[in-house]
DRENDRENSE-311396 format. One record per residue (C-alpha): x, y, z; residue number from 1; residue in one letter. Coordinates in steps of 0.05 Angstrom, whole numbers, plus 32768, in hexadecimal, padded with zeros to 4 digits. Layout:
N
SITE     xx     yy     zz     n   res
SITE      X      Y      Z   NUM     A
...
***
This chain:
368
SITE     xx     yy     zz     n   res
SITE   84BC   7D13   8266     1     M
SITE   849F   7CD1   8279     2     K
SITE   8473   7CCF   823B     3     D
SITE   84B0   7CD1   820E     4     I
SITE   84E4   7CAE   823A     5     I
SITE   84E9   7C70   820D     6     S
SITE   84F8   7C9B   81D0     7     D
SITE   852B   7CC4   81F8     8     L
SITE   854E   7C85   820E     9     R
SITE   8553   7C6D   81C6    10     Q
SITE   8571   7CB0   81B2    11     W
SITE   85A2   7CAA   81EC    12     C
SITE   85B5   7C63   81D6    13     T
SITE   85BE   7C79   818E    14     E
SITE   85E9   7CB5   81A3    15     G
SITE   85B7   7CE7   8186    16     T
SITE   85C5   7D2F   819A    17     E
SITE   8587   7D53   81B2    18     F
SITE   8569   7D8A   81DD    19     A
SITE   8533   7D7D   8210    20     L
SITE   84FC   7DAF   8222    21     A
SITE   84D3   7D9F   8261    22     T
SITE   8496   7DC1   827E    23     V
SITE   84AD   7DD6   82C4    24     V
SITE   8473   7E04   82D8    25     E
SITE   842C   7E11   82C3    26     T
SITE   83F7   7E45   82D2    27     W
SITE   83AC   7E47   82C5    28     Q
SITE   8394   7E20   8288    29     S
SITE   83D7   7E02   8273    30     A
SITE   83D0   7DCF   823B    31     P
SITE   8403   7D9C   8254    32     R
SITE   8416   7D86   829B    33     P
SITE   8457   7D8E   82C0    34     L
SITE   848D   7D61   82A3    35     G
SITE   8472   7D61   825C    36     A
SITE   84AE   7D62   822E    37     A
SITE   84C4   7D6E   81E7    38     L
SITE   8507   7D59   81CA    39     A
SITE   8529   7D73   818B    40     L
SITE   8563   7D4E   816B    41     S
SITE   859A   7D6E   8143    42     T
SITE   857C   7D4B   8106    43     D
SITE   853B   7D71   8111    44     G
SITE   8512   7D37   812C    45     D
SITE   84DF   7D49   8161    46     V
SITE   84BE   7D1D   8196    47     I
SITE   848C   7D31   81CB    48     G
SITE   8463   7D70   81D8    49     S
SITE   8463   7DA7   820C    50     V
SITE   8423   7DCB   81F8    51     S
SITE   83F8   7D9F   81CD    52     G
SITE   840F   7DC6   8190    53     G
SITE   8407   7E0E   81A9    54     C
SITE   844F   7E23   81B0    55     V
SITE   8476   7DE8   8194    56     E
SITE   8494   7E11   815B    57     G
SITE   84B0   7E46   818A    58     A
SITE   84CB   7E11   81B9    59     V
SITE   84EE   7DEE   8180    60     I
SITE   8511   7E30   816F    61     D
SITE   8529   7E36   81B7    62     V
SITE   8541   7DEE   81B5    63     A
SITE   8569   7DFC   8176    64     R
SITE   858B   7E36   819A    65     D
SITE   859B   7E09   81D5    66     V
SITE   85B7   7DD4   81A7    67     L
SITE   85E2   7E09   8187    68     S
SITE   8601   7E2A   81C4    69     D
SITE   85F6   7DF6   81FA    70     G
SITE   85D8   7E29   822A    71     Q
SITE   8598   7E14   824F    72     P
SITE   855D   7E43   824E    73     R
SITE   851D   7E51   8274    74     R
SITE   84E5   7E6A   8249    75     V
SITE   849D   7E7C   8258    76     R
SITE   8460   7E80   822B    77     Y
SITE   841E   7E9B   8242    78     G
SITE   83E3   7EC5   8232    79     V
SITE   8403   7F00   8257    80     A
SITE   843E   7F01   8228    81     N
SITE   843D   7F27   81E6    82     E
SITE   845C   7EE9   81C7    83     S
SITE   8423   7EBD   81DE    84     A
SITE   83F7   7ECC   81A3    85     F
SITE   8431   7ECC   8173    86     T
SITE   8444   7E85   8185    87     V
SITE   83FD   7E6F   818D    88     G
SITE   83F1   7E61   81D7    89     L
SITE   83A8   7E74   81D4    90     T
SITE   838D   7E46   820B    91     C
SITE   8396   7E7B   8241    92     G
SITE   83CB   7E58   8269    93     G
SITE   8415   7E63   8276    94     T
SITE   844D   7E31   8274    95     I
SITE   8496   7E35   8288    96     E
SITE   84C9   7E09   8266    97     L
SITE   8510   7DF5   8275    98     F
SITE   8537   7DE5   8236    99     V
SITE   857B   7DC3   8239   100     T
SITE   85AC   7D9E   820D   101     R
SITE   85B3   7D55   8221   102     V
SITE   85F9   7D43   8237   103     D
SITE   8619   7D02   824D   104     D
SITE   8601   7D0B   8295   105     N
SITE   85B9   7D14   827F   106     L
SITE   85BF   7CD8   8250   107     R
SITE   85D5   7CAD   828B   108     S
SITE   859C   7CC8   82B5   109     L
SITE   8568   7CBA   827F   110     I
SITE   8581   7C72   8279   111     T
SITE   8580   7C68   82C4   112     A
SITE   853A   7C88   82C9   113     L
SITE   8520   7C5A   8292   114     T
SITE   853C   7C1D   82B6   115     D
SITE   8519   7C32   82F6   116     A
SITE   84D6   7C3D   82D2   117     I
SITE   84DD   7BFA   82AE   118     D
SITE   84E6   7BD7   82F1   119     H
SITE   84A9   7BF8   830F   120     G
SITE   84D1   7C24   833F   121     H
SITE   84BD   7C6B   8351   122     A
SITE   84F0   7C9F   833D   123     A
SITE   84F9   7CEB   833C   124     A
SITE   8527   7D18   8315   125     V
SITE   853B   7D5C   8332   126     A
SITE   8553   7D91   8300   127     T
SITE   8572   7DD2   8317   128     L
SITE   8552   7E06   82EA   129     I
SITE   8572   7E44   830B   130     T
SITE   85B2   7E53   8330   131     G
SITE   85FC   7E45   8322   132     P
SITE   85EF   7DFB   8316   133     H
SITE   85B7   7E06   82E4   134     Q
SITE   85AA   7DC6   82BD   135     G
SITE   85C7   7D97   82F2   136     A
SITE   859B   7D5B   8301   137     R
SITE   8592   7D28   8338   138     L
SITE   856F   7CE5   8332   139     L
SITE   854D   7CC5   836F   140     I
SITE   8530   7C80   8369   141     T
SITE   8508   7C56   8399   142     D
SITE   8519   7C28   83BC   143     P
SITE   8561   7C3B   83AE   144     T
SITE   857E   7C81   83AA   145     T
SITE   85B1   7C93   8375   146     S
SITE   85E4   7CC9   837C   147     G
SITE   85E9   7D05   834E   148     P
SITE   8603   7CF9   8308   149     P
SITE   864D   7D07   8301   150     A
SITE   8665   7D4F   82FA   151     D
SITE   8623   7D71   830C   152     T
SITE   8643   7D9A   8342   153     G
SITE   860E   7D86   8375   154     L
SITE   8633   7D7E   83B6   155     T
SITE   862C   7D8B   83FF   156     G
SITE   85F0   7DB3   8418   157     E
SITE   85D5   7DC0   83D2   158     L
SITE   85D4   7D76   83C1   159     E
SITE   85B3   7D66   8404   160     H
SITE   857D   7D9B   83F9   161     A
SITE   856E   7D84   83B2   162     V
SITE   856D   7D3C   83C7   163     R
SITE   853D   7D4A   8402   164     A
SITE   850E   7D72   83D5   165     A
SITE   850F   7D3B   83A0   166     T
SITE   8502   7D04   83D2   167     Q
SITE   84C7   7D2B   83EE   168     G
SITE   84A7   7D32   83A9   169     Q
SITE   84B5   7CEA   839A   170     L
SITE   8491   7CD4   83D9   171     A
SITE   8456   7CFF   83C6   172     A
SITE   8457   7CE7   837E   173     G
SITE   8453   7D2E   8364   174     R
SITE   847B   7D5A   8335   175     S
SITE   8488   7DA1   834A   176     A
SITE   84B5   7DDE   8345   177     Q
SITE   84D8   7DEB   8388   178     I
SITE   84FE   7E28   83A1   179     Q
SITE   853A   7E1A   83CD   180     L
SITE   855A   7E52   83F4   181     G
SITE   853D   7E98   83FE   182     G
SITE   84F7   7E8B   8416   183     E
SITE   84FF   7E40   840C   184     G
SITE   850C   7E0A   8440   185     P
SITE   8558   7E0A   843A   186     H
SITE   858B   7E41   8447   187     C
SITE   85AC   7E41   8403   188     L
SITE   85B8   7E70   83C9   189     T
SITE   8576   7E75   83A4   190     D
SITE   856E   7E37   8379   191     V
SITE   8530   7E20   8353   192     T
SITE   8528   7DD6   834A   193     V
SITE   84F6   7DB2   831F   194     F
SITE   84E6   7D6C   833A   195     V
SITE   84C4   7D3C   830B   196     E
SITE   84A7   7CFF   832E   197     A
SITE   849E   7CBC   830B   198     Y
SITE   8473   7C8B   8330   199     V
SITE   8455   7C48   831B   200     P
SITE   8411   7C4D   82FB   201     P
SITE   83D6   7C52   832B   202     P
SITE   83AB   7C14   8336   203     R
SITE   8365   7C0A   831F   204     M
SITE   8345   7BCC   833E   205     I
SITE   8303   7BB7   8320   206     I
SITE   82D9   7B86   8348   207     F
SITE   82A7   7B5E   8320   208     G
SITE   82B8   7B3A   82DF   209     A
SITE   827E   7B54   82B5   210     I
SITE   8278   7B77   8272   211     D
SITE   827A   7BBB   8293   212     F
SITE   82BD   7BA7   82B2   213     A
SITE   82DA   7B95   826E   214     A
SITE   82C8   7BDA   8252   215     A
SITE   82E3   7BFD   8291   216     L
SITE   8324   7BD4   828F   217     A
SITE   832E   7BEC   8248   218     R
SITE   8324   7C35   825C   219     L
SITE   834E   7C2D   829B   220     G
SITE   8389   7C13   8273   221     S
SITE   8381   7C4C   8241   222     F
SITE   8383   7C7E   827B   223     L
SITE   83C5   7C60   8294   224     G
SITE   83AD   7C36   82CF   225     Y
SITE   83C8   7BF2   82E2   226     H
SITE   8386   7BCC   82DC   227     V
SITE   8371   7B8F   8305   228     T
SITE   832F   7B6B   82FC   229     V
SITE   831B   7B40   8338   230     C
SITE   82E1   7B10   8340   231     D
SITE   82D5   7AD2   836A   232     A
SITE   82B6   7AAE   832F   233     R
SITE   82EC   7A8C   8306   234     A
SITE   82BE   7A7F   82CC   235     V
SITE   82B7   7ACB   82C1   236     F
SITE   82FC   7AE4   82D8   237     A
SITE   8327   7ACE   829D   238     T
SITE   835E   7AF4   8278   239     P
SITE   833B   7AE6   8237   240     Q
SITE   82FE   7B0E   824D   241     R
SITE   8329   7B48   8265   242     F
SITE   8363   7B51   8233   243     P
SITE   836E   7B99   8248   244     D
SITE   8378   7B8A   8292   245     A
SITE   83BF   7B83   82AC   246     D
SITE   83A8   7B4A   82D9   247     E
SITE   836A   7B21   82E5   248     V
SITE   8362   7B05   832B   249     V
SITE   8334   7ACE   8342   250     V
SITE   8326   7ADD   838C   251     A
SITE   82F1   7AF7   83BA   252     W
SITE   82F5   7B43   83B3   253     P
SITE   8300   7B53   83FC   254     H
SITE   8336   7B1D   8401   255     V
SITE   835B   7B39   83C5   256     H
SITE   8356   7B80   83E1   257     L
SITE   837B   7B69   841F   258     D
SITE   83B4   7B50   83F2   259     Q
SITE   83C2   7B8F   83CB   260     V
SITE   83E2   7BD1   83DD   261     T
SITE   83B5   7C0E   83D5   262     L
SITE   83CA   7C57   83D3   263     D
SITE   83AA   7C9B   83C8   264     E
SITE   83AA   7C91   837D   265     R
SITE   8386   7C4E   837D   266     T
SITE   8342   7C47   835B   267     V
SITE   8311   7C12   8372   268     L
SITE   82D4   7C02   8347   269     C
SITE   82A1   7BD1   8365   270     V
SITE   8276   7BB7   832C   271     L
SITE   825D   7B76   834C   272     T
SITE   821D   7B96   836A   273     H
SITE   8214   7B57   8393   274     D
SITE   8212   7B60   83DF   275     P
SITE   8239   7B21   83EF   276     K
SITE   8273   7B3F   83C8   277     F
SITE   8267   7B8A   83D1   278     D
SITE   825E   7B90   841C   279     I
SITE   829D   7B6C   8435   280     P
SITE   82C5   7B8F   83FF   281     L
SITE   82AB   7BD5   840D   282     L
SITE   82B3   7BCE   8458   283     V
SITE   82FD   7BC5   844C   284     K
SITE   8304   7BF5   8411   285     A
SITE   82E4   7C31   8433   286     L
SITE   8316   7C2B   846C   287     R
SITE   8353   7C29   843F   288     R
SITE   8376   7C5F   8415   289     P
SITE   835B   7C68   83CE   290     A
SITE   834F   7CA2   83A0   291     R
SITE   830B   7C89   8389   292     Y
SITE   82DB   7C53   83A0   293     I
SITE   829D   7C48   8375   294     G
SITE   8268   7C13   8376   295     A
SITE   8235   7C00   8341   296     M
SITE   81EB   7BF7   834F   297     G
SITE   81A8   7C1A   834E   298     S
SITE   8195   7C4F   8380   299     R
SITE   816D   7C1B   83A7   300     R
SITE   81A9   7BED   83A7   301     T
SITE   81D4   7C26   83C0   302     H
SITE   81A3   7C35   83F9   303     A
SITE   81A3   7BEC   840E   304     D
SITE   81EE   7BEA   8408   305     R
SITE   81F6   7C27   8435   306     L
SITE   81C9   7C08   846A   307     A
SITE   81F1   7BC8   8469   308     A
SITE   8233   7BEE   846E   309     L
SITE   8219   7C16   84A9   310     R
SITE   8207   7BD4   84CB   311     R
SITE   824F   7BC0   84C2   312     E
SITE   8265   7BFE   84E9   313     G
SITE   827A   7C2D   84B2   314     L
SITE   8275   7C77   84C3   315     T
SITE   8255   7CAE   849A   316     D
SITE   829A   7CC9   8489   317     N
SITE   82B0   7C85   846F   318     E
SITE   8270   7C7C   8447   319     L
SITE   8278   7CC2   8429   320     A
SITE   82B4   7CA7   8402   321     R
SITE   8287   7C77   83DB   322     L
SITE   8270   7C8E   8397   323     R
SITE   8231   7C69   8386   324     S
SITE   820E   7C62   8358   325     P
SITE   8251   7C62   8335   326     I
SITE   8261   7C93   82FD   327     G
SITE   8249   7CD5   82E3   328     L
SITE   8204   7CE1   82C6   329     D
SITE   8213   7CDE   827B   330     L
SITE   81D5   7CB9   8266   331     G
SITE   81FB   7C7C   824D   332     G
SITE   81E3   7C34   8251   333     R
SITE   8214   7C06   822E   334     T
SITE   8251   7BE9   8251   335     P
SITE   827D   7C19   8229   336     E
SITE   8253   7C56   8239   337     E
SITE   8250   7C42   8283   338     T
SITE   829B   7C39   8284   339     A
SITE   82A3   7C80   8269   340     I
SITE   8276   7C9C   829F   341     S
SITE   829F   7C78   82D5   342     I
SITE   82E0   7C8F   82B6   343     A
SITE   82C6   7CD6   82B2   344     A
SITE   82B5   7CD5   82FD   345     E
SITE   82FA   7CB9   830D   346     I
SITE   831B   7CF0   82E4   347     I
SITE   82F0   7D26   8306   348     A
SITE   8300   7D09   834B   349     C
SITE   834B   7D06   833C   350     T
SITE   8350   7D4A   831B   351     G
SITE   831F   7D6F   8348   352     G
SITE   82EE   7D7C   8310   353     G
SITE   82A4   7D8C   8319   354     S
SITE   828A   7D5A   82E6   355     G
SITE   8262   7D93   82C7   356     L
SITE   8266   7DA6   827D   357     P
SITE   829F   7DD7   8272   358     L
SITE   826D   7E05   8251   359     S
SITE   8248   7E0A   8294   360     A
SITE   8285   7E1F   82BC   361     T
SITE   82B9   7E56   82BB   362     D
SITE   82F0   7E2B   82DA   363     N
SITE   8333   7E23   82B6   364     P
SITE   832E   7DEC   8281   365     I
SITE   8373   7DD1   8295   366     H
SITE   8381   7DD2   82DF   367     R
SITE   83C9   7DDE   82F6   368     C
***
């Protein structure tokens, strides 16, 4: 529900009564990811989406029922169901939703969750979607851990198990449905928990204050990255030239890299194509965690760059992480077209895509 959290908080502040439907499981070519949410107020106002339009009408009907009787529901729509074609889920995927009426405890949780997000803290919400405590929720924030909202009934071993599962997903930065008890990791009555993780936006660091960087910064911001542009040349690295960047840093690239925290979601784009900047930077970058490391330059530049990096002691495994020449082969030439090719490669790398036209593959269009 992160994409509608601000609207939900406003409804909570205004005292609006509403039901919340959340995607808690997906299979095959599901149109929306885990955590996608739709909310329906008692006045009939709707915010959010759980299927990109395929089943919204049917979900709204379920939400009305939940508003009426207060009983949470799990519903599933998919191509295997007779109702799939009736409600319009024609994309071939299956989604499972948990629909609940928002009470005072959930209002408090949404407010606390919004505060954590606003302060840049990671957070995770666990929702029990089966079992005797169906609908109970637990909020975990980092660096501090909050207790369960009042009157959820989560106590003792059950609370400990839910808390441990939630902290594990928060550390991984992933949302997931988890089974506790039975075949699960804890000896409890069977309980299904949906954990939705909220983590700060991933970082995109662009080295080289050039026109291509301005176009890429614009796309990176659009894709939800926290974008930094770094260049040692103060005359080029100015906020005015990069209005879409979250920050513009004047520093030698390899020096700045030493000063920032990288993780497995970080994207590094080296656009300087100048050995005095590239080589010291890539020596450090290829030995640190990052989702994607790409460098601009011709094939000859890339060959020279690889030779220089080998002289610096980098191994073949380390060099294999470098994507250069940067971007996918889309045939573009302008800064904007080049930025799209780089962004496309980043998306393919992150999502495990092939980079081929969908018409040339038989893979699911939307990966789970």
